[in-house]
N, C-alpha and C positions, 0 to 999 in steps of 0.2 A: 458213365459214371458208374463205379463199383459202388454197393452199400459198404455204408462205414461202420455197421455192426451186422455181424454172419451169426446164425444160432444154426449151430451143426449138433449130431449124434456126440455124445461124451466118449473118450478113450481113456485106455488105461494110465496115460500118461498127463490127461487132467488130474489127478486124483491129490497130486500136492495143492492144487490151487482148491480143489472141493476142500482139503483138509483145511487150508488156512482161512477158507470163508466160512466154515464151521466154527474155527474158534474164534473168530472175529466177531460172530454173531452172539456166542457164547458172553465172552467179554464184554460187549455192549447191551447187550439186552437182560441176560440172565447170568451173571459174574457171580452170584453164588454157585453156580453150577460147578463151575470150570473144573474143580479138582475132581469130583465124579464122572464129568464127561472127559477130562484126559484119560482118567481109570478105566473107561470103556473103549478106548482106543481099537483094540480085537473086534470088539462087536460093531465101532462104525464100520471099520475097513469091509465085515464080510456085508453089512448092509448096503454101501456104496458098489463093492464089487457084484451083488447079485441084483443090483438094479442099473447097471450100465446100460442096458437096452432100454430104460426109462429115464435117463439122465441127456440133457442136454445141455450145452455150453452157448455163451454167447462172445463172440469175440469183437474186438477191436483193434485194426490194425495188426492182426496175426496174435495178438496176446489175448488168454482168457479173462472175461471181467467179470462174467455171472453165470451162474447156472441154475438149474432146478432139476429135481428127479421126483419121481411119484413111485408108489406100490401099491399092490392090491392087498385088501382087508376083507375078508368075508365078501367078494365079489363086487366091493364098493372099490374105487380108485382114489388111494390118498396122498396128496400132496405132502412130502418126506419134508422137502426142502428148496426154499429158492433163495437164493443172493445174489448181488450185486457191489461189486466193488463201490467204495465209498465214492471215489473222484469219478465214475460213472451212473451217479444215480443220477436222478431228476432229466434224465432223458428216454424213460418210457420203457428203458430195457425190462425191468420189472414186470411190466403188463407184457411186454412181448413175450416171455419166458413163461408166465402164468397163463395165456392164451395156447404155447406151445405144450404145456401141462393139458389142458383142456381138450385141444387137437387131438394129441396123441393117446389118450386115456379113451376118448371118445370112438378114434379110429381102432382101439382093441375091444370096443363092445359094451364099454363101461357106460352106463347112463347116469350113475350116481356117483357124485364125485364129492368127498371132505377134504376141508381144511383145518386143521387145530394150529392155532396161534397163541404166543403169549400174551397177557394182555395189554405189555407195555411194547408192544412191536408194533410199529407204524404201517406194516404191511396190511394191518386190518382195512386200511380205507381203500386197497386194492382191491380187496376179496368181495367187500359190501358194493362196490363198484362193479365188478362184473356179475353181478345178481347172485351172490352167495348169501343163504340167508343164515343167523347166529340161531342154533339150535339149542346151544346147552354153554352154560357157564358152568365149570369146575376148577376150582382152586384160583391158581394164576393164569387160567388157558381159557379160550373161547373157542366153541366148535361151531365149525359153519360148513352147510351141504346146499348141493345145487344137483337139483335132478331134472333133467329136461323134461319141459310142459307135457309133449306126447306120451312119457312114460309114467306119469301121475296118474292117467285117464285109465291106465289099465288095470 
């Protein structure tokens, strides 16, 4: 029996879905930011294309239904975005994508992982359940960090 959801590396042909997912997020979580977000599309495209090697999508029956990607910032792995289409939520796909971020960042030698999340984003529960600790609140955002235990003792 073939799995119903497959996670794979992203391809440039997945970028229209990434755009749609990011826009859906903005409209649902930070609607006041939509105009500014749309004005920054060239910057978003640069970010997405420069991180394709750190971008994963989840497919259901051959159709992309979610994604995540991460980038580096000062030797830390930062989850830049994670998204699952509304009709595919509540099936553990967000957790699978998040675990893929942690796995891939660790495989690339990163021991310090970062997540920044809007205070209204329900994904906060996912990050907390995965062992990330809230380290900062700033305006409407929360910052979470995870440092592997063996690396804290160094």
